[in-house]
C-alpha positions in Angstrom: -5.8 -19.5 18.7 -7.0 -22.2 16.0 -3.6 -24.1 15.3 -2.2 -24.2 11.9 -2.9 -27.4 10.0 0.1 -30.0 9.6 0.4 -29.2 6.1 0.9 -25.3 6.8 3.3 -26.0 9.8 5.2 -28.3 7.2 5.7 -25.9 4.6 6.5 -23.2 7.2 3.7 -20.8 6.0 1.1 -18.5 8.1 -2.4 -17.2 7.1 -2.3 -13.8 5.5 0.6 -10.8 5.0 2.9 -10.8 7.5 5.8 -8.3 8.9 8.1 -9.0 11.6 8.7 -6.6 14.1 10.8 -6.2 17.3 9.1 -5.0 20.7 10.8 -3.1 23.6 8.4 -4.4 26.4 10.1 -2.1 28.7 9.7 2.0 27.8 12.0 3.4 30.2 15.0 2.2 27.6 16.1 -0.6 29.9 17.6 -2.5 26.7 21.2 -1.8 25.5 22.4 -1.0 22.1 23.5 -4.2 21.5 20.5 -5.8 22.7 18.5 -3.7 20.3 20.9 -4.3 17.6 20.7 -8.0 18.2 17.2 -8.3 18.6 17.1 -6.6 15.1 19.2 -8.7 13.7 17.1 -12.1 14.9 14.0 -10.2 13.3 15.4 -9.8 10.0 16.9 -13.8 9.9 13.1 -14.7 11.5 11.3 -12.8 8.6 13.2 -15.0 6.2 12.7 -18.3 8.0 8.7 -17.4 8.3 8.4 -15.6 4.6 7.8 -11.9 6.3 9.2 -8.4 5.5 11.0 -7.0 8.4 9.9 -3.5 9.8 12.2 -2.8 12.3 10.6 -1.7 15.9 7.0 -1.9 16.4 5.0 1.4 16.0 1.2 0.6 15.2 -1.1 -2.1 15.0 -0.8 -4.1 11.6 -3.1 -2.7 8.7 -6.4 -4.6 8.5 -5.8 -8.0 6.5 -2.1 -8.4 7.7 -0.5 -9.4 10.8 2.6 -8.7 12.9 5.0 -11.2 14.0 6.6 -10.0 17.2 10.5 -10.5 18.6 10.1 -9.1 21.9 12.6 -8.0 25.0 10.6 -9.9 27.7 7.8 -12.4 28.3 4.5 -10.5 27.7 2.1 -10.5 30.4 -0.2 -7.8 29.9 -3.5 -9.8 28.3 -5.1 -6.7 27.4 -1.8 -5.4 25.0 -1.3 -8.8 23.9 -5.1 -8.7 22.7 -4.8 -5.6 21.1 -1.3 -6.3 19.3 -3.4 -9.4 17.6 -0.9 -11.6 19.5 -3.2 -14.9 19.4 -1.0 -18.2 19.7 2.5 -18.9 19.0 2.7 -18.4 15.3 2.5 -14.5 16.2 5.9 -14.1 18.3 9.3 -15.6 19.2 8.8 -15.8 22.8 5.7 -16.2 25.2 3.1 -15.1 26.9 2.0 -15.3 30.2 -1.5 -14.6 32.2 0.5 -12.8 34.9 3.5 -10.9 35.3 4.9 -13.5 38.2 4.6 -16.7 35.9 7.3 -15.0 34.0 9.8 -15.5 37.0 11.2 -18.1 38.9 9.0 -17.6 41.7 6.5 -20.3 40.6 8.9 -22.5 40.8 8.3 -23.5 44.6 5.4 -24.0 46.8 4.8 -21.7 49.5 5.5 -22.1 53.3 1.7 -22.8 53.9 -0.7 -23.5 51.0 -3.5 -22.4 52.7 -2.3 -19.1 54.7 0.7 -17.8 52.9 0.9 -14.5 51.2 0.4 -14.8 47.4 -0.3 -12.7 44.4 -3.5 -12.9 42.7 -3.4 -15.7 40.1 -1.0 -18.1 42.2 -1.8 -21.7 41.6 -0.7 -24.1 44.2 -1.5 -26.9 42.0 1.9 -25.9 40.0 4.0 -27.1 42.9 2.6 -30.6 43.2 2.8 -31.0 39.4 6.5 -30.2 39.1 7.4 -32.2 42.1 11.1 -33.2 42.4 11.6 -31.6 38.8 13.0 -28.7 40.6 15.3 -28.3 43.8 13.8 -28.2 47.3 13.1 -24.9 48.1 10.0 -22.3 48.8 8.8 -19.1 47.4 7.7 -16.2 50.1 6.2 -13.0 50.0 6.8 -11.8 53.5 9.7 -11.1 55.6 8.2 -13.4 58.6 7.5 -16.5 56.1 10.8 -16.3 54.5 12.6 -16.5 57.7 10.3 -19.6 58.8 11.0 -21.3 55.5 14.8 -20.6 55.6 15.1 -22.1 59.2 13.4 -25.1 58.1 15.9 -25.5 55.4 19.0 -24.7 57.0 18.8 -28.0 59.0 19.3 -29.8 55.5 22.6 -27.3 54.7 23.3 -24.0 53.1 20.4 -21.8 51.4 20.2 -20.0 48.3 18.4 -16.6 48.6 17.4 -15.6 44.9 15.9 -12.3 44.2 12.8 -13.2 41.6 13.3 -10.2 39.0 17.5 -10.5 39.0 19.0 -12.3 36.4 22.2 -14.4 35.3 22.4 -15.4 39.0 22.8 -11.3 40.4 22.2 -10.8 43.7 22.0 -14.2 45.1 23.4 -14.8 48.4 24.2 -18.2 50.2 23.6 -18.4 54.0 24.3 -21.2 56.3 23.2 -19.9 59.8 20.0 -18.5 60.9 21.9 -15.2 62.1 22.6 -14.7 58.5 19.7 -15.6 57.2 17.5 -13.3 59.7 20.4 -10.1 58.2 19.8 -10.9 54.7 16.0 -11.0 55.0 15.9 -7.8 57.1 17.9 -5.9 54.6 15.5 -6.6 51.6 12.9 -4.3 50.4 10.0 -5.4 52.0 7.7 -3.9 49.7 9.5 -5.5 46.7 9.6 -8.5 48.7 5.5 -8.5 48.9 4.9 -7.2 45.2 7.8 -9.9 43.7 8.7 -12.6 46.2 11.9 -13.9 47.1 13.3 -17.9 46.5 15.1 -19.7 49.2 16.5 -23.0 47.7 18.5 -25.9 48.7 22.5 -24.6 47.2 24.7 -26.9 45.3 28.3 -27.5 45.3 30.3 -26.5 41.9 27.0 -27.2 39.8 26.7 -28.1 36.5 23.9 -26.4 34.6 22.2 -27.7 31.4 20.0 -25.6 29.0 17.1 -27.4 27.6 14.6 -25.5 25.0 12.0 -25.9 22.2 11.2 -23.7 19.4 8.1 -23.6 17.4 9.2 -21.4 14.3 8.4 -21.5 10.5 6.0 -24.6 10.9 9.4 -26.5 12.6 9.2 -28.1 15.9 12.8 -28.1 17.2 14.0 -29.3 20.9 17.7 -28.9 22.4 20.0 -29.2 25.1 23.5 -27.9 26.0 25.4 -26.0 28.2 26.6 -22.6 29.1 30.0 -21.1 29.1 31.1 -17.9 30.9 33.4 -15.4 30.3 34.8 -11.9 31.8 33.1 -8.8 30.5 35.2 -5.4 30.1 34.8 -4.5 33.9 36.5 -8.1 34.9 33.4 -9.9 36.0 32.2 -13.2 35.2 28.9 -12.9 33.1 27.2 -15.4 30.4 29.8 -16.2 27.5 28.0 -18.4 25.3 26.0 -21.9 24.7 26.5 -25.1 22.6 23.5 -26.8 21.8 22.5 -30.1 20.0 19.6 -29.4 18.3 16.9 -32.1 16.8 13.6 -31.8 15.0 10.8 -32.8 17.0 9.6 -32.3 20.7 11.4 -33.1 24.0 10.2 -36.9 23.7 12.5 -36.7 20.4 15.3 -35.1 22.0 15.6 -37.2 24.9 15.2 -40.5 22.7 18.9 -40.0 21.3 20.7 -38.9 24.5 22.6 -41.9 26.4 23.8 -39.6 29.5 21.5 -40.3 32.7 22.0 -37.1 34.2 21.4 -35.3 30.8 18.2 -37.4 30.4 16.8 -36.4 34.0 17.4 -32.8 33.0 15.7 -33.4 29.8 12.8 -35.4 31.8 12.5 -32.4 34.7 12.3 -29.8 31.7 9.4 -31.4 30.2 7.7 -31.9 33.5 8.0 -28.4 34.0 6.8 -27.2 30.7 3.8 -29.5 30.9 3.0 -28.1 34.6 3.0 -24.4 33.6 0.7 -25.4 30.4 -1.9 -27.3 32.8 -1.6 -24.9 35.9 -1.5 -21.6 34.2 -4.3 -20.9 31.4 -3.5 -18.6 28.9 0.1 -19.2 28.7 1.5 -20.3 25.4 5.2 -19.9 24.1 7.2 -20.6 20.7 10.3 -20.4 22.6 11.2 -22.0 25.7 14.6 -22.6 27.6 14.7 -24.3 30.9 17.7 -24.1 33.3 18.5 -27.4 34.6 21.2 -27.6 37.7 23.0 -30.8 39.0 25.2 -30.8 41.7 25.6 -31.9 45.7 23.5 -30.2 48.3 24.8 -29.8 51.9 24.0 -33.2 53.1 26.3 -34.6 50.2 23.3 -35.9 48.1 23.1 -35.7 44.4 20.1 -33.2 43.1 18.8 -32.0 40.0 16.1 -29.8 39.3 15.0 -26.9 36.9 16.6 -23.1 38.2 14.4 -20.9 36.2 12.5 -20.4 32.6 13.0 -18.4 29.8 10.2 -17.6 27.3 11.8 -14.8 25.5 14.6 -14.0 23.5 18.1 -15.2 25.5 21.7 -15.9 25.1 21.3 -19.0 23.5 18.9 -17.0 20.7 21.7 -16.6 18.3 22.5 -20.4 18.3 19.1 -21.0 18.3 18.3 -19.4 14.9 21.3 -20.4 13.3 20.1 -23.8 14.0 16.8 -23.2 12.8 17.9 -21.8 9.3 20.4 -24.8 8.9 17.3 -27.2 9.3 15.1 -25.0 7.0 17.5 -25.0 4.6 17.7 -29.0 4.9 14.3 -30.7 5.2 15.7 -33.9 5.5 18.5 -33.0 8.5 17.5 -34.0 11.8 20.2 -32.7 14.1 22.4 -29.4 14.3 25.2 -28.4 16.4 25.4 -24.4 17.3 27.7 -22.9 19.2 27.0 -19.2 20.4 29.8 -16.9 21.8 29.4 -13.7 23.5 33.2 -12.2 23.8 34.0 -8.7 25.2 37.1 -6.6 24.4 38.7 -4.2 22.1 40.4 -6.5 19.8 38.4 -9.6 19.2 39.2 -12.3 16.4 35.7 -13.5 15.2 36.0 -16.4 12.7 35.7 -16.3 9.6 32.8 -18.3 9.0 30.9 -17.0 11.9 27.5 -15.8 11.9 27.8 -12.4 13.7 24.7 -10.8 15.4 26.3 -7.9 16.9 30.0 -6.4 16.7 30.7 -3.0 18.3 30.8 -0.6 21.0 28.3 -0.1 23.3 27.8 2.9 25.4 26.9 1.0 28.6 29.3 -2.6 28.4 31.7 -1.7 25.8 33.2 -3.2 22.9 31.3 -6.7 22.6 31.0 -9.5 19.8 28.0 -12.3 19.6 28.3 -14.9 17.0 27.6 -18.3 16.4 29.3 -21.0 14.5 28.0 -24.3 13.3 30.9 -26.7 14.4 29.7 -29.7 12.2 29.4 -27.4 9.0 32.9 -25.8 9.6 35.3 -26.4 6.4 38.9 -28.0 7.3 40.5 -24.7 6.5 37.9 -22.4 8.9 39.8 -21.1 11.7 
């Protein structure tokens, strides 16, 4: 894609008539009702930011002479479909495009146990692991049970190992093993066809880690970078799940973000996210994204050493997107503003008290998850009498 001129980016304009549409990437109805509703809310607000009409769910290609701006549920990984929909760069979607499906998963974060002979999917970059270096935690990505056993045994000498299913999200399905016997049992219980297809990540386990979110947005002619922390909450079944994020957002790229950070540990997290992001761009041609988010964990490993590393990436609408869009709206409304703080919340239960000044993305009863409210506040912009 030919990049927009600096003048067009500064004005927040895009060439030609445009309409914003949401896209459910999985046709099997994977997304829940609240996810559909939330994405529609984001689509309407993005349409205002970039000066387009909002048309709802994607149905057909845009008419000749016009274009769609997509808000997809997941990272797009089918080049032919992406081309057919007219998506050519960051100004065509809120999210990202990868050349192969595995690139959008956590499996790319670590090297193979043997660079020359280990199993791998087509398109795998052995250079990526060298490029990211110590921006990730020690670990391996494996595509066979034998290689996973070999990698896990080598890692157990340094302490407990975390086994991470590649397609799971939010930490689901992860297991920490401390002995070879447990390692063998866990690997034997895996779906071997799924292991060969998607892979398994084995990673050094950290005790009570702090997880930072580091991200960047390219929307409406703005480049905005942010850092923040996640919160957890109890869902309607009593399980601990994602509960929201507290973000600090600044105009500019990762260099601008890190320039305003004094904490050595947070600076380290941002530097690692920036290195990971650059490695993806360098090693996987065809990748581009207007919304990126990297989770960086920091804590003590099995040997008592402090470590920091990118856990995984997200190039799609995510849990923090409510805060992201609210921050974009505040910066768009005041071109002279350089920074905004935004906190988003996901609160479960039938009697949620939403603050009067909150920006509500969803409030209702989802048939799968039950009553839920998703909203954002801008703490620095709140009136003194706001609850």
